[in-house]
C-alpha positions in Angstrom: 118.5 50.8 17.8 116.1 48.5 19.6 116.8 44.8 19.7 113.2 44.0 19.2 111.4 45.2 16.1 108.1 43.8 15.0 109.2 44.2 11.3 112.0 41.6 11.9 109.4 39.2 13.4 107.1 39.8 10.5 109.9 39.3 7.9 110.9 36.0 9.5 107.3 34.7 9.6 106.7 35.7 5.9 110.0 34.1 4.9 109.0 30.8 6.6 105.6 30.8 5.0 107.0 31.6 1.6 109.5 28.8 2.0 106.7 26.4 2.8 104.4 27.0 -0.2 102.5 30.1 0.9 102.2 33.0 -1.5 103.6 36.2 -0.2 104.3 39.6 -1.7 106.3 42.3 0.1 104.2 45.0 -1.4 100.4 45.4 -1.4 99.8 43.8 -4.8 96.1 43.1 -5.1 95.3 44.1 -1.5 92.0 46.0 -1.2 92.5 48.3 1.7 88.8 49.4 1.9 87.7 45.7 2.4 90.9 44.6 4.1 91.0 41.6 1.8 92.9 40.1 -1.2 89.9 39.9 -3.5 91.6 37.8 -6.1 92.4 35.2 -3.5 88.9 35.1 -2.1 87.4 34.8 -5.6 89.8 32.2 -6.8 89.2 30.0 -3.7 85.4 30.2 -3.9 85.3 29.6 -7.7 87.8 26.6 -7.4 86.3 24.9 -4.3 82.6 25.7 -4.8 81.9 26.1 -8.5 78.1 25.4 -8.1 77.8 28.0 -5.4 79.7 30.5 -7.5 77.6 29.8 -10.6 74.4 30.5 -8.5 75.9 33.8 -7.2 76.9 34.8 -10.7 73.5 33.9 -12.1 71.7 36.0 -9.4 74.1 39.0 -9.4 75.4 39.1 -12.9 78.4 41.3 -13.5 78.2 42.5 -9.8 78.7 39.0 -8.5 82.3 39.4 -7.3 81.6 42.9 -5.8 78.4 41.5 -4.0 80.3 38.6 -2.5 83.3 40.6 -1.4 81.1 43.4 0.1 78.9 40.8 1.9 82.0 39.1 3.2 83.4 42.4 4.5 80.1 43.3 6.2 79.9 40.0 8.0 83.5 40.0 9.1 82.8 43.4 10.7 79.6 42.1 12.3 80.5 38.6 13.4 84.3 38.5 13.4 86.8 36.5 11.4 86.6 33.2 13.4 82.8 33.1 13.3 82.7 33.7 9.6 85.4 31.1 8.9 83.6 28.5 11.1 80.1 29.1 10.0 80.3 30.6 6.5 78.1 33.4 5.1 74.7 33.7 3.7 74.3 35.5 0.4 71.3 36.0 -1.9 71.0 33.3 -4.5 72.3 30.4 -2.4 70.1 27.9 -0.6 72.6 27.4 2.2 75.6 29.1 3.6 78.8 29.6 1.6 81.6 28.0 3.6 84.8 30.0 3.7 87.0 27.4 5.3 87.5 23.6 4.8 88.2 21.4 7.8 89.5 17.9 8.0 86.8 15.4 8.7 86.8 14.2 12.4 87.4 10.6 11.3 90.6 11.5 9.4 92.2 12.3 12.8 91.4 9.0 14.4 93.1 6.0 12.6 91.5 3.5 14.9 88.0 4.4 13.6 89.2 4.3 10.0 90.7 0.8 10.5 87.3 -0.7 11.4 
């Protein structure tokens, strides 16, 4: 038996994340293989962090809103890559601007000297 197995490394990382507040499931509960996403997680995050944007998407796409968002996200991940999509968000019909898919700390929050002024 080999000393080095990727599954052991993965198990250790997942155990650490799980112990520090991240959600983890050892099986594929909720994983959409065709899109390579956890749709429930994407939808919950968008709806919780950007309710106005979600309302606009739902208004324009009706019952297909979730499917439209997830399909658009998958297409743009394929075209632009994960980092670009996370950094710059996605455009989707019904929104005036881009839909952010990540939240970053403000630059000022990292420099206490500027905040103290």
